[in-house]
Every structure is written in C-alpha cells, then in structure tokens.
py3Dmol code that shows the C-alpha trace and the ligand (Angstrom):
import py3Dmol

protein = """\
ATOM      1  CA  MET A   1      96.625-126.011-154.240  1.00  0.00           C
ATOM      2  CA  SER A   2      94.331-129.016-155.097  1.00  0.00           C
ATOM      3  CA  ASN A   3      95.266-128.512-158.865  1.00  0.00           C
ATOM      4  CA  ILE A   4      98.869-128.607-158.260  1.00  0.00           C
ATOM      5  CA  LEU A   5      98.496-131.738-155.964  1.00  0.00           C
ATOM      6  CA  GLU A   6      96.481-133.317-158.659  1.00  0.00           C
ATOM      7  CA  GLN A   7      99.201-132.553-161.219  1.00  0.00           C
ATOM      8  CA  LEU A   8     101.933-134.083-158.963  1.00  0.00           C
ATOM      9  CA  ARG A   9      99.754-137.295-158.259  1.00  0.00           C
ATOM     10  CA  ALA A  10      99.127-137.664-161.926  1.00  0.00           C
ATOM     11  CA  LEU A  11     102.788-137.338-162.764  1.00  0.00           C
ATOM     12  CA  LYS A  12     103.770-139.610-159.964  1.00  0.00           C
ATOM     13  CA  ALA A  13     101.441-142.388-161.477  1.00  0.00           C
ATOM     14  CA  ARG A  14     102.756-141.797-165.120  1.00  0.00           C
ATOM     15  CA  ARG A  15     106.416-141.912-164.160  1.00  0.00           C
ATOM     16  CA  ASN A  16     105.833-144.764-161.816  1.00  0.00           C
ATOM     17  CA  ALA A  17     107.626-142.590-159.273  1.00  0.00           C
ATOM     18  CA  VAL A  18     107.939-142.740-155.508  1.00  0.00           C
ATOM     19  CA  ILE A  19     108.165-139.369-153.617  1.00  0.00           C
ATOM     20  CA  LEU A  20     110.396-139.019-150.622  1.00  0.00           C
ATOM     21  CA  ALA A  21     110.488-136.005-148.330  1.00  0.00           C
ATOM     22  CA  HIS A  22     113.153-135.201-145.671  1.00  0.00           C
ATOM     23  CA  ASN A  23     111.748-134.498-142.237  1.00  0.00           C
ATOM     24  CA  TYR A  24     112.959-130.866-142.983  1.00  0.00           C
ATOM     25  CA  GLN A  25     110.530-130.206-146.003  1.00  0.00           C
ATOM     26  CA  THR A  26     107.506-128.132-145.808  1.00  0.00           C
ATOM     27  CA  GLY A  27     104.397-129.441-144.673  1.00  0.00           C
ATOM     28  CA  ASP A  28     102.714-129.551-148.170  1.00  0.00           C
ATOM     29  CA  ILE A  29     105.509-131.488-149.632  1.00  0.00           C
ATOM     30  CA  GLN A  30     105.612-133.912-146.566  1.00  0.00           C
ATOM     31  CA  ASP A  31     101.789-134.557-146.918  1.00  0.00           C
ATOM     32  CA  VAL A  32     102.053-135.603-150.617  1.00  0.00           C
ATOM     33  CA  ALA A  33     105.136-137.797-149.979  1.00  0.00           C
ATOM     34  CA  ASP A  34     104.937-141.466-150.040  1.00  0.00           C
ATOM     35  CA  TYR A  35     107.533-141.437-147.407  1.00  0.00           C
ATOM     36  CA  VAL A  36     108.858-139.043-144.875  1.00  0.00           C
ATOM     37  CA  GLY A  37     112.022-139.626-142.830  1.00  0.00           C
ATOM     38  CA  ASP A  38     115.816-139.158-142.596  1.00  0.00           C
ATOM     39  CA  SER A  39     118.053-139.600-145.696  1.00  0.00           C
ATOM     40  CA  LEU A  40     119.267-143.047-145.107  1.00  0.00           C
ATOM     41  CA  GLY A  41     115.854-144.346-144.301  1.00  0.00           C
ATOM     42  CA  LEU A  42     114.308-142.724-147.296  1.00  0.00           C
ATOM     43  CA  ALA A  43     117.003-144.253-149.692  1.00  0.00           C
ATOM     44  CA  PHE A  44     116.421-147.725-148.346  1.00  0.00           C
ATOM     45  CA  LYS A  45     112.624-147.178-148.366  1.00  0.00           C
ATOM     46  CA  ALA A  46     112.818-146.445-152.087  1.00  0.00           C
ATOM     47  CA  LYS A  47     114.763-149.593-152.826  1.00  0.00           C
ATOM     48  CA  GLU A  48     111.864-151.532-151.406  1.00  0.00           C
ATOM     49  CA  THR A  49     109.573-150.140-153.929  1.00  0.00           C
ATOM     50  CA  SER A  50     109.216-150.999-157.745  1.00  0.00           C
ATOM     51  CA  ALA A  51     109.306-147.345-158.653  1.00  0.00           C
ATOM     52  CA  ASP A  52     111.378-146.392-161.827  1.00  0.00           C
ATOM     53  CA  VAL A  53     111.809-142.897-160.563  1.00  0.00           C
ATOM     54  CA  ILE A  54     112.647-141.276-157.315  1.00  0.00           C
ATOM     55  CA  LEU A  55     111.718-137.794-156.591  1.00  0.00           C
ATOM     56  CA  PHE A  56     113.764-136.845-153.640  1.00  0.00           C
ATOM     57  CA  ALA A  57     112.487-133.724-151.951  1.00  0.00           C
ATOM     58  CA  GLY A  58     115.527-133.031-149.717  1.00  0.00           C
ATOM     59  CA  VAL A  59     118.951-131.743-150.542  1.00  0.00           C
ATOM     60  CA  HIS A  60     121.517-132.721-153.244  1.00  0.00           C
ATOM     61  CA  PHE A  61     123.742-135.164-150.951  1.00  0.00           C
ATOM     62  CA  MET A  62     120.496-136.976-150.049  1.00  0.00           C
ATOM     63  CA  ALA A  63     119.512-137.469-153.541  1.00  0.00           C
ATOM     64  CA  GLU A  64     123.180-138.741-154.326  1.00  0.00           C
ATOM     65  CA  THR A  65     122.568-141.140-151.517  1.00  0.00           C
ATOM     66  CA  ALA A  66     119.198-142.515-152.934  1.00  0.00           C
ATOM     67  CA  LYS A  67     121.243-142.997-156.302  1.00  0.00           C
ATOM     68  CA  ILE A  68     124.195-144.736-154.518  1.00  0.00           C
ATOM     69  CA  VAL A  69     121.531-147.156-152.908  1.00  0.00           C
ATOM     70  CA  ASN A  70     119.225-147.423-156.171  1.00  0.00           C
ATOM     71  CA  PRO A  71     121.467-147.415-159.208  1.00  0.00           C
ATOM     72  CA  ALA A  72     118.732-148.794-161.556  1.00  0.00           C
ATOM     73  CA  LYS A  73     116.138-145.869-160.775  1.00  0.00           C
ATOM     74  CA  ARG A  74     116.252-142.467-162.036  1.00  0.00           C
ATOM     75  CA  VAL A  75     116.699-139.884-159.155  1.00  0.00           C
ATOM     76  CA  VAL A  76     115.352-136.332-159.605  1.00  0.00           C
ATOM     77  CA  ILE A  77     115.552-133.355-157.156  1.00  0.00           C
ATOM     78  CA  PRO A  78     113.137-130.375-157.249  1.00  0.00           C
ATOM     79  CA  THR A  79     116.108-128.010-157.674  1.00  0.00           C
ATOM     80  CA  LEU A  80     120.045-128.009-157.850  1.00  0.00           C
ATOM     81  CA  GLU A  81     119.883-124.976-155.541  1.00  0.00           C
ATOM     82  CA  ALA A  82     119.032-127.319-152.677  1.00  0.00           C
ATOM     83  CA  GLY A  83     122.520-127.792-151.342  1.00  0.00           C
ATOM     84  CA  CYS A  84     123.942-128.014-147.776  1.00  0.00           C
ATOM     85  CA  SER A  85     126.415-125.842-145.912  1.00  0.00           C
ATOM     86  CA  LEU A  86     127.601-128.875-144.010  1.00  0.00           C
ATOM     87  CA  ALA A  87     128.305-131.021-147.047  1.00  0.00           C
ATOM     88  CA  ASP A  88     129.913-128.007-148.652  1.00  0.00           C
ATOM     89  CA  SER A  89     132.390-127.676-145.744  1.00  0.00           C
ATOM     90  CA  CYS A  90     134.120-130.954-146.726  1.00  0.00           C
ATOM     91  CA  ASN A  91     135.164-131.207-150.321  1.00  0.00           C
ATOM     92  CA  ALA A  92     136.457-134.249-151.855  1.00  0.00           C
ATOM     93  CA  THR A  93     139.694-132.711-152.814  1.00  0.00           C
ATOM     94  CA  ASP A  94     140.439-131.402-149.401  1.00  0.00           C
ATOM     95  CA  LEU A  95     139.680-134.656-147.939  1.00  0.00           C
ATOM     96  CA  ALA A  96     141.985-136.535-150.474  1.00  0.00           C
ATOM     97  CA  LYS A  97     144.946-134.183-149.451  1.00  0.00           C
ATOM     98  CA  TRP A  98     144.160-134.875-145.822  1.00  0.00           C
ATOM     99  CA  LYS A  99     144.056-138.668-146.226  1.00  0.00           C
ATOM    100  CA  ALA A 100     147.236-138.686-148.121  1.00  0.00           C
ATOM    101  CA  ALA A 101     149.033-136.686-145.338  1.00  0.00           C
ATOM    102  CA  HIS A 102     147.480-138.846-142.746  1.00  0.00           C
ATOM    103  CA  PRO A 103     147.876-142.573-143.663  1.00  0.00           C
ATOM    104  CA  GLY A 104     146.331-145.152-141.396  1.00  0.00           C
ATOM    105  CA  VAL A 105     143.831-143.042-139.955  1.00  0.00           C
ATOM    106  CA  VAL A 106     140.260-144.487-140.017  1.00  0.00           C
ATOM    107  CA  ILE A 107     137.806-142.085-141.534  1.00  0.00           C
ATOM    108  CA  VAL A 108     134.207-141.805-140.320  1.00  0.00           C
ATOM    109  CA  ALA A 109     132.077-139.692-142.329  1.00  0.00           C
ATOM    110  CA  TYR A 110     128.395-138.504-141.240  1.00  0.00           C
ATOM    111  CA  ILE A 111     125.970-139.243-144.124  1.00  0.00           C
ATOM    112  CA  ASN A 112     125.671-135.549-144.695  1.00  0.00           C
ATOM    113  CA  CYS A 113     128.504-135.426-147.245  1.00  0.00           C
ATOM    114  CA  THR A 114     128.802-135.794-150.986  1.00  0.00           C
ATOM    115  CA  ALA A 115     129.150-139.143-152.771  1.00  0.00           C
ATOM    116  CA  ALA A 116     132.690-138.093-153.641  1.00  0.00           C
ATOM    117  CA  VAL A 117     133.419-137.921-149.986  1.00  0.00           C
ATOM    118  CA  LYS A 118     131.614-141.059-149.050  1.00  0.00           C
ATOM    119  CA  ALA A 119     133.859-142.806-151.537  1.00  0.00           C
ATOM    120  CA  GLN A 120     136.887-141.948-149.908  1.00  0.00           C
ATOM    121  CA  VAL A 121     135.951-142.784-146.292  1.00  0.00           C
ATOM    122  CA  ASP A 122     136.074-146.113-144.299  1.00  0.00           C
ATOM    123  CA  ILE A 123     132.556-146.125-142.950  1.00  0.00           C
ATOM    124  CA  ILE A 124     129.393-143.871-142.980  1.00  0.00           C
ATOM    125  CA  CYS A 125     127.171-143.126-139.786  1.00  0.00           C
ATOM    126  CA  THR A 126     124.157-141.192-139.240  1.00  0.00           C
ATOM    127  CA  SER A 127     123.300-139.167-136.114  1.00  0.00           C
ATOM    128  CA  GLY A 128     121.325-142.082-134.795  1.00  0.00           C
ATOM    129  CA  ASN A 129     124.055-144.725-135.100  1.00  0.00           C
ATOM    130  CA  ALA A 130     127.281-142.630-134.887  1.00  0.00           C
ATOM    131  CA  VAL A 131     128.087-143.894-131.369  1.00  0.00           C
ATOM    132  CA  LYS A 132     127.580-147.356-132.485  1.00  0.00           C
ATOM    133  CA  VAL A 133     129.822-147.005-135.555  1.00  0.00           C
ATOM    134  CA  VAL A 134     132.679-145.390-133.508  1.00  0.00           C
ATOM    135  CA  ASN A 135     132.453-148.126-130.817  1.00  0.00           C
ATOM    136  CA  SER A 136     132.890-150.722-133.597  1.00  0.00           C
ATOM    137  CA  ILE A 137     136.445-149.237-134.220  1.00  0.00           C
ATOM    138  CA  PRO A 138     139.184-150.621-132.213  1.00  0.00           C
ATOM    139  CA  ARG A 139     140.326-148.091-129.751  1.00  0.00           C
ATOM    140  CA  ASP A 140     144.017-148.127-130.822  1.00  0.00           C
ATOM    141  CA  LYS A 141     143.010-146.664-134.152  1.00  0.00           C
ATOM    142  CA  GLN A 142     143.205-142.990-134.684  1.00  0.00           C
ATOM    143  CA  ILE A 143     139.739-141.711-136.088  1.00  0.00           C
ATOM    144  CA  LEU A 144     139.027-138.680-138.232  1.00  0.00           C
ATOM    145  CA  PHE A 145     135.326-137.617-138.030  1.00  0.00           C
ATOM    146  CA  CYS A 146     133.811-135.576-140.659  1.00  0.00           C
ATOM    147  CA  PRO A 147     132.222-133.158-141.700  1.00  0.00           C
ATOM    148  CA  ASP A 148     130.218-132.158-138.670  1.00  0.00           C
ATOM    149  CA  GLU A 149     132.457-131.098-135.575  1.00  0.00           C
ATOM    150  CA  ASN A 150     129.430-130.815-133.238  1.00  0.00           C
ATOM    151  CA  LEU A 151     128.193-134.159-133.933  1.00  0.00           C
ATOM    152  CA  GLY A 152     131.885-135.586-133.677  1.00  0.00           C
ATOM    153  CA  GLN A 153     132.137-133.974-130.332  1.00  0.00           C
ATOM    154  CA  TRP A 154     129.008-135.361-128.942  1.00  0.00           C
ATOM    155  CA  VAL A 155     130.006-138.829-130.205  1.00  0.00           C
ATOM    156  CA  MET A 156     133.358-138.243-128.236  1.00  0.00           C
ATOM    157  CA  GLU A 157     131.407-137.359-125.069  1.00  0.00           C
ATOM    158  CA  GLN A 158     129.220-140.537-125.559  1.00  0.00           C
ATOM    159  CA  THR A 159     132.159-142.915-126.287  1.00  0.00           C
ATOM    160  CA  GLY A 160     135.210-141.503-124.579  1.00  0.00           C
ATOM    161  CA  CYS A 161     136.955-142.002-127.883  1.00  0.00           C
ATOM    162  CA  LYS A 162     139.252-138.948-128.716  1.00  0.00           C
ATOM    163  CA  MET A 163     138.931-138.164-132.461  1.00  0.00           C
ATOM    164  CA  ILE A 164     140.195-135.689-134.970  1.00  0.00           C
ATOM    165  CA  LEU A 165     137.311-133.561-135.907  1.00  0.00           C
ATOM    166  CA  TRP A 166     136.791-131.988-139.544  1.00  0.00           C
ATOM    167  CA  PRO A 167     135.894-128.364-138.845  1.00  0.00           C
ATOM    168  CA  GLY A 168     132.513-128.320-140.441  1.00  0.00           C
ATOM    169  CA  VAL A 169     129.256-127.305-139.083  1.00  0.00           C
ATOM    170  CA  CYS A 170     125.531-127.114-140.096  1.00  0.00           C
ATOM    171  CA  HIS A 171     124.726-123.373-140.312  1.00  0.00           C
ATOM    172  CA  VAL A 172     121.149-124.180-139.103  1.00  0.00           C
ATOM    173  CA  HIS A 173     121.965-126.030-136.035  1.00  0.00           C
ATOM    174  CA  VAL A 174     124.750-123.595-134.679  1.00  0.00           C
ATOM    175  CA  LYS A 175     122.209-120.803-134.706  1.00  0.00           C
ATOM    176  CA  PHE A 176     120.186-121.958-131.734  1.00  0.00           C
ATOM    177  CA  THR A 177     121.494-120.300-128.676  1.00  0.00           C
ATOM    178  CA  ALA A 178     121.454-121.025-124.921  1.00  0.00           C
ATOM    179  CA  GLU A 179     119.988-117.658-124.080  1.00  0.00           C
ATOM    180  CA  SER A 180     116.961-118.031-126.460  1.00  0.00           C
ATOM    181  CA  LEU A 181     116.452-121.488-125.397  1.00  0.00           C
ATOM    182  CA  ALA A 182     116.459-120.522-121.652  1.00  0.00           C
ATOM    183  CA  LYS A 183     113.913-117.795-122.172  1.00  0.00           C
ATOM    184  CA  LEU A 184     111.553-120.261-123.927  1.00  0.00           C
ATOM    185  CA  ARG A 185     111.739-122.932-121.299  1.00  0.00           C
ATOM    186  CA  ALA A 186     111.365-120.347-118.684  1.00  0.00           C
ATOM    187  CA  ALA A 187     108.060-119.581-120.224  1.00  0.00           C
ATOM    188  CA  HIS A 188     107.089-123.172-120.444  1.00  0.00           C
ATOM    189  CA  PRO A 189     108.497-124.874-117.326  1.00  0.00           C
ATOM    190  CA  ASP A 190     107.062-128.270-117.947  1.00  0.00           C
ATOM    191  CA  VAL A 191     108.379-128.859-121.433  1.00  0.00           C
ATOM    192  CA  LYS A 192     110.960-131.375-122.373  1.00  0.00           C
ATOM    193  CA  VAL A 193     113.830-130.173-124.546  1.00  0.00           C
ATOM    194  CA  VAL A 194     114.949-132.502-127.503  1.00  0.00           C
ATOM    195  CA  ALA A 195     118.130-131.336-129.276  1.00  0.00           C
ATOM    196  CA  HIS A 196     119.801-132.502-132.429  1.00  0.00           C
ATOM    197  CA  PRO A 197     123.524-133.481-131.877  1.00  0.00           C
ATOM    198  CA  GLU A 198     124.528-131.022-134.710  1.00  0.00           C
ATOM    199  CA  CYS A 199     123.724-128.279-132.156  1.00  0.00           C
ATOM    200  CA  LEU A 200     126.464-126.472-130.076  1.00  0.00           C
ATOM    201  CA  PRO A 201     127.605-128.089-126.870  1.00  0.00           C
ATOM    202  CA  ILE A 202     126.190-125.431-124.735  1.00  0.00           C
ATOM    203  CA  VAL A 203     122.700-126.041-126.253  1.00  0.00           C
ATOM    204  CA  ARG A 204     123.002-129.850-126.174  1.00  0.00           C
ATOM    205  CA  SER A 205     123.878-129.529-122.444  1.00  0.00           C
ATOM    206  CA  MET A 206     120.456-127.818-121.787  1.00  0.00           C
ATOM    207  CA  ALA A 207     118.532-130.766-123.408  1.00  0.00           C
ATOM    208  CA  ASP A 208     116.727-133.592-121.691  1.00  0.00           C
ATOM    209  CA  GLU A 209     117.405-135.792-124.788  1.00  0.00           C
ATOM    210  CA  VAL A 210     119.923-135.422-127.707  1.00  0.00           C
ATOM    211  CA  CYS A 211     119.003-137.487-130.661  1.00  0.00           C
ATOM    212  CA  SER A 212     118.478-137.782-134.454  1.00  0.00           C
ATOM    213  CA  THR A 213     115.336-136.647-135.960  1.00  0.00           C
ATOM    214  CA  GLU A 214     113.985-140.333-136.346  1.00  0.00           C
ATOM    215  CA  LYS A 215     114.527-140.810-132.544  1.00  0.00           C
ATOM    216  CA  MET A 216     112.918-137.588-131.730  1.00  0.00           C
ATOM    217  CA  LEU A 217     109.662-139.077-133.010  1.00  0.00           C
ATOM    218  CA  ALA A 218     110.178-142.277-130.663  1.00  0.00           C
ATOM    219  CA  TYR A 219     111.256-140.130-127.734  1.00  0.00           C
ATOM    220  CA  CYS A 220     108.226-137.790-127.801  1.00  0.00           C
ATOM    221  CA  LYS A 221     105.854-140.749-128.189  1.00  0.00           C
ATOM    222  CA  ALA A 222     107.318-142.712-125.310  1.00  0.00           C
ATOM    223  CA  SER A 223     107.792-139.737-122.987  1.00  0.00           C
ATOM    224  CA  PRO A 224     104.878-138.990-120.426  1.00  0.00           C
ATOM    225  CA  SER A 225     105.592-135.417-121.082  1.00  0.00           C
ATOM    226  CA  LYS A 226     102.949-133.444-123.074  1.00  0.00           C
ATOM    227  CA  ALA A 227     104.915-130.667-124.502  1.00  0.00           C
ATOM    228  CA  PHE A 228     108.522-130.474-125.928  1.00  0.00           C
ATOM    229  CA  ILE A 229     110.911-127.884-127.395  1.00  0.00           C
ATOM    230  CA  ILE A 230     112.385-129.419-130.581  1.00  0.00           C
ATOM    231  CA  VAL A 231     115.789-127.912-131.266  1.00  0.00           C
ATOM    232  CA  THR A 232     116.295-128.758-135.023  1.00  0.00           C
ATOM    233  CA  GLU A 233     115.153-127.449-138.165  1.00  0.00           C
ATOM    234  CA  SER A 234     111.434-126.546-137.847  1.00  0.00           C
ATOM    235  CA  GLY A 235     110.258-128.647-140.709  1.00  0.00           C
ATOM    236  CA  MET A 236     110.473-131.472-138.123  1.00  0.00           C
ATOM    237  CA  LEU A 237     107.556-130.005-136.201  1.00  0.00           C
ATOM    238  CA  HIS A 238     104.994-130.777-138.962  1.00  0.00           C
ATOM    239  CA  ARG A 239     105.773-134.664-138.730  1.00  0.00           C
ATOM    240  CA  LEU A 240     105.768-134.481-134.854  1.00  0.00           C
ATOM    241  CA  LYS A 241     102.440-132.611-134.711  1.00  0.00           C
ATOM    242  CA  LYS A 242     100.868-134.861-137.319  1.00  0.00           C
ATOM    243  CA  GLU A 243     101.847-138.299-135.759  1.00  0.00           C
ATOM    244  CA  LEU A 244     101.534-137.001-132.174  1.00  0.00           C
ATOM    245  CA  PRO A 245      98.452-134.768-132.218  1.00  0.00           C
ATOM    246  CA  ASP A 246      97.723-134.959-128.539  1.00  0.00           C
ATOM    247  CA  LYS A 247     101.066-133.352-127.690  1.00  0.00           C
ATOM    248  CA  GLN A 248     102.409-129.809-127.927  1.00  0.00           C
ATOM    249  CA  PHE A 249     105.549-128.808-129.773  1.00  0.00           C
ATOM    250  CA  PHE A 250     107.624-125.708-129.667  1.00  0.00           C
ATOM    251  CA  ALA A 251     110.390-124.829-132.203  1.00  0.00           C
ATOM    252  CA  GLY A 252     113.740-124.336-130.826  1.00  0.00           C
ATOM    253  CA  PRO A 253     114.477-120.515-131.022  1.00  0.00           C
ATOM    254  CA  THR A 254     117.520-118.558-132.123  1.00  0.00           C
ATOM    255  CA  ASP A 255     118.313-114.915-130.941  1.00  0.00           C
ATOM    256  CA  THR A 256     116.572-113.451-133.923  1.00  0.00           C
ATOM    257  CA  CYS A 257     113.710-115.825-134.623  1.00  0.00           C
ATOM    258  CA  SER A 258     111.207-117.978-132.789  1.00  0.00           C
ATOM    259  CA  CYS A 259     112.257-120.952-135.030  1.00  0.00           C
ATOM    260  CA  ASN A 260     114.984-121.821-137.614  1.00  0.00           C
ATOM    261  CA  GLU A 261     114.583-123.078-141.246  1.00  0.00           C
ATOM    262  CA  CYS A 262     117.301-124.407-143.682  1.00  0.00           C
ATOM    263  CA  GLU A 263     117.080-122.203-146.693  1.00  0.00           C
ATOM    264  CA  TYR A 264     118.332-124.889-148.784  1.00  0.00           C
ATOM    265  CA  MET A 265     115.610-127.486-147.818  1.00  0.00           C
ATOM    266  CA  LYS A 266     112.986-124.798-148.403  1.00  0.00           C
ATOM    267  CA  LYS A 267     114.133-124.089-152.096  1.00  0.00           C
ATOM    268  CA  ASN A 268     111.840-127.223-152.744  1.00  0.00           C
ATOM    269  CA  THR A 269     108.276-126.223-153.596  1.00  0.00           C
ATOM    270  CA  LEU A 270     105.331-128.206-154.967  1.00  0.00           C
ATOM    271  CA  ALA A 271     105.958-126.411-158.195  1.00  0.00           C
ATOM    272  CA  ASN A 272     109.487-127.585-158.823  1.00  0.00           C
ATOM    273  CA  CYS A 273     108.309-130.996-157.688  1.00  0.00           C
ATOM    274  CA  VAL A 274     105.906-131.014-160.434  1.00  0.00           C
ATOM    275  CA  ALA A 275     108.608-129.737-162.851  1.00  0.00           C
ATOM    276  CA  ALA A 276     111.055-132.319-161.900  1.00  0.00           C
ATOM    277  CA  LEU A 277     108.701-135.137-162.508  1.00  0.00           C
ATOM    278  CA  GLU A 278     107.465-133.595-165.846  1.00  0.00           C
ATOM    279  CA  THR A 279     110.936-133.136-167.286  1.00  0.00           C
ATOM    280  CA  LEU A 280     112.867-135.810-165.166  1.00  0.00           C
ATOM    281  CA  SER A 281     115.278-133.226-164.427  1.00  0.00           C
ATOM    282  CA  PRO A 282     117.510-132.103-162.535  1.00  0.00           C
ATOM    283  CA  GLU A 283     118.539-135.761-162.595  1.00  0.00           C
ATOM    284  CA  ILE A 284     121.341-137.021-160.116  1.00  0.00           C
ATOM    285  CA  THR A 285     123.819-139.178-161.864  1.00  0.00           C
ATOM    286  CA  LEU A 286     127.179-140.531-160.600  1.00  0.00           C
ATOM    287  CA  PRO A 287     130.051-142.028-162.074  1.00  0.00           C
ATOM    288  CA  GLU A 288     129.766-145.801-161.627  1.00  0.00           C
ATOM    289  CA  ASP A 289     133.294-146.116-159.716  1.00  0.00           C
ATOM    290  CA  ILE A 290     132.296-143.318-157.395  1.00  0.00           C
ATOM    291  CA  ARG A 291     128.760-144.833-156.699  1.00  0.00           C
ATOM    292  CA  ARG A 292     130.352-148.302-156.171  1.00  0.00           C
ATOM    293  CA  ARG A 293     133.110-147.001-153.847  1.00  0.00           C
ATOM    294  CA  ALA A 294     130.605-144.721-151.934  1.00  0.00           C
ATOM    295  CA  LEU A 295     128.291-147.775-151.448  1.00  0.00           C
ATOM    296  CA  VAL A 296     131.060-149.733-149.535  1.00  0.00           C
ATOM    297  CA  PRO A 297     131.287-147.538-146.373  1.00  0.00           C
ATOM    298  CA  ILE A 298     127.329-147.415-146.462  1.00  0.00           C
ATOM    299  CA  GLU A 299     127.086-151.080-146.340  1.00  0.00           C
ATOM    300  CA  ARG A 300     129.838-151.392-143.527  1.00  0.00           C
ATOM    301  CA  MET A 301     127.486-149.229-141.664  1.00  0.00           C
ATOM    302  CA  MET A 302     124.440-151.289-142.401  1.00  0.00           C
ATOM    303  CA  ALA A 303     126.205-154.254-141.345  1.00  0.00           C
ATOM    304  CA  LEU A 304     126.444-152.697-137.735  1.00  0.00           C
ATOM    305  CA  GLY A 305     122.487-151.924-137.925  1.00  0.00           C
ATOM    306  CA  ARG A 306     120.917-148.550-138.396  1.00  0.00           C
TER     307      ARG A 306
END
"""
ligand_1 = """\
8
SF4
S 119.882 -128.287 -142.053
Fe 122.091 -128.234 -142.188
S 122.808 -130.362 -142.625
Fe 120.678 -130.180 -143.173
S 120.572 -129.782 -145.431
Fe 120.441 -127.683 -144.164
S 122.415 -127.020 -144.075
Fe 122.631 -129.120 -144.565
"""
view = py3Dmol.view(width=600, height=400)
view.addModel(protein, "pdb")
view.setStyle({"model": 0}, {"cartoon": {"style": "trace"}})
view.addModel(ligand_1, "xyz")
view.setStyle({"model": 1}, {"stick": {}})
view.zoomTo()
view.show()
C-alpha cells in the first residue's frame, strides 16, 4: 500500500497534478486526494489551483464538468468504465428531440448529466441548490427537470412548482427500501435518518433530513444527535467518520445488503489512479463548442449561488 501511495504522490508532483475524489470514492482514494467533495465543488476547487493536470477520481460526467470549468488543464480519469446509470438515462439525442417537440419549455438539468446534455439546457442545478434554481424561474414557465425523477419530485414538493420529469433514476439510490430502513431504525431508535433526494419518495418520507452529500456533513455536525443512518452511497460514510469521529454512522440498507455501493464509482482504484497519471490517459476532451455551451447553464446556476 505505502509503495503505491508513494508512486501516486511522486507522479502527482511530477505532473503538477491535483487529485480530486468524489464523496463516493473508496477511503484509500479519499485519503490521498487533495480535495474530497461533490462534483461541482471539486471542479471549482481545481480552478483555484495552479495544477496543470486534474486526476478526477469520480465518474465520467464529473470529469467532463471539471473540463468544462478548467479548459486549460488536462483532465484524466482512472478508467472510462466509471460511468453513471443516471447520466446514461438521458442521452443528448433524445433530449434534442424532446426539446424540438416542446419549444418554450425551460430545461433544468441536475449536474449528473453529460456535457452534451448540459450544452442543451437552460440552467444546471445540484441536489444542494435545486430548490433555489427552480424557484428562480418564473412560475408561468413550463419546466422540464432532467435526468433524475426522484430529485425532481422532491423539488416539486419543496417548491410547489409542477414540472415535467425526465424518467431517469440513480440505480443506487432507488435500491434503498422503506422496509430495510425501518428495521435498522428499530434496532437503533435514537438515530437520525439522513437521506439523499435521489432516494424514492417512501424512503425520503422516513428521513429526518433530506439533503445533498455536502449538506449531510453540515447537518450531522450541527445536530445534537450522536448517531445517524446515512441513506446514500456508502463511500460517504468514510468522510463523515473521518470528519466527525465522535459520532456514529450506519449505512443505509437495501433488502439484500447492509450498505449500497455504486459499482461505477468503485471501478476507480489506487492502481488505475497511478496509471492515469503515468500515461495521462484516459483523458477527457470536449469539442470547444460543446464545452462553451455547457458552461453557460453552469454559470447561470453559479450566479444564483451554490
Ligand atoms: S451513485 Fe448513482 S448518480 Fe452517482 S455515479 Fe453512481 S449511478 Fe451515477
């Protein structure tokens, strides 16, 4: 282990690279990263650095977001196998057809989508600011929310704004069930349940707090409660345990497992992080017109605040 960590650190220095790890990465990758966080926050953290290279330990659309925001930096990803079922559920061609058939509809896209989708939409949101973004749109406008229908439904509940929802889901978050969560909570009656808005409505309805991964940290820190069930991808627990060592965290369960991992996120390993920095591949590149068009809805969101 120490050998591979030494290799990674040496390569990082040689390449003048910054290592970004998403909250859902394995603990060993989080521990060696310069920054750990959500995809938007990481893309902008990298912008503040003078690094020439970004190693994005996350999934493909996240590395694309980093490239959109950091065009002068080379962006590499540990493996192209790190995809995303949610981003795949909304392809750019289908969205273009939908858009042509529905002129005048404002399209809000969750950041978990490809650059080619971002390039076609009016404004981007994160799970942390989706309510603010939707509230910024005049109420007489028809809105399409894509690609996550569960997040979209939660935003509708929070805003009272009726939207058309793209039928996409994160296969990880829809696996959490009310039955398994009820059993775990019964075994730990004093815990607070914190769920990601990509979860199914029945699971969200059982939560004390529904929020983004970044807000989970702030919520657990501020809460007087000492124990929490975290209903999101289990990599999040590593960061929570590390930053809040005096509190106890249980992974949200499914009907078949006591935790839930995203197999795409877990395609990244220390070994393929080393290989990516050694070879500077797989590199994420984008046609400049797509990159520029994809930046516009991100900047509109940033103008509203994260
Ligand atoms: S957890 Fe869900 S949304 Fe996140 S990368 Fe995996 S499939 Fe995509």
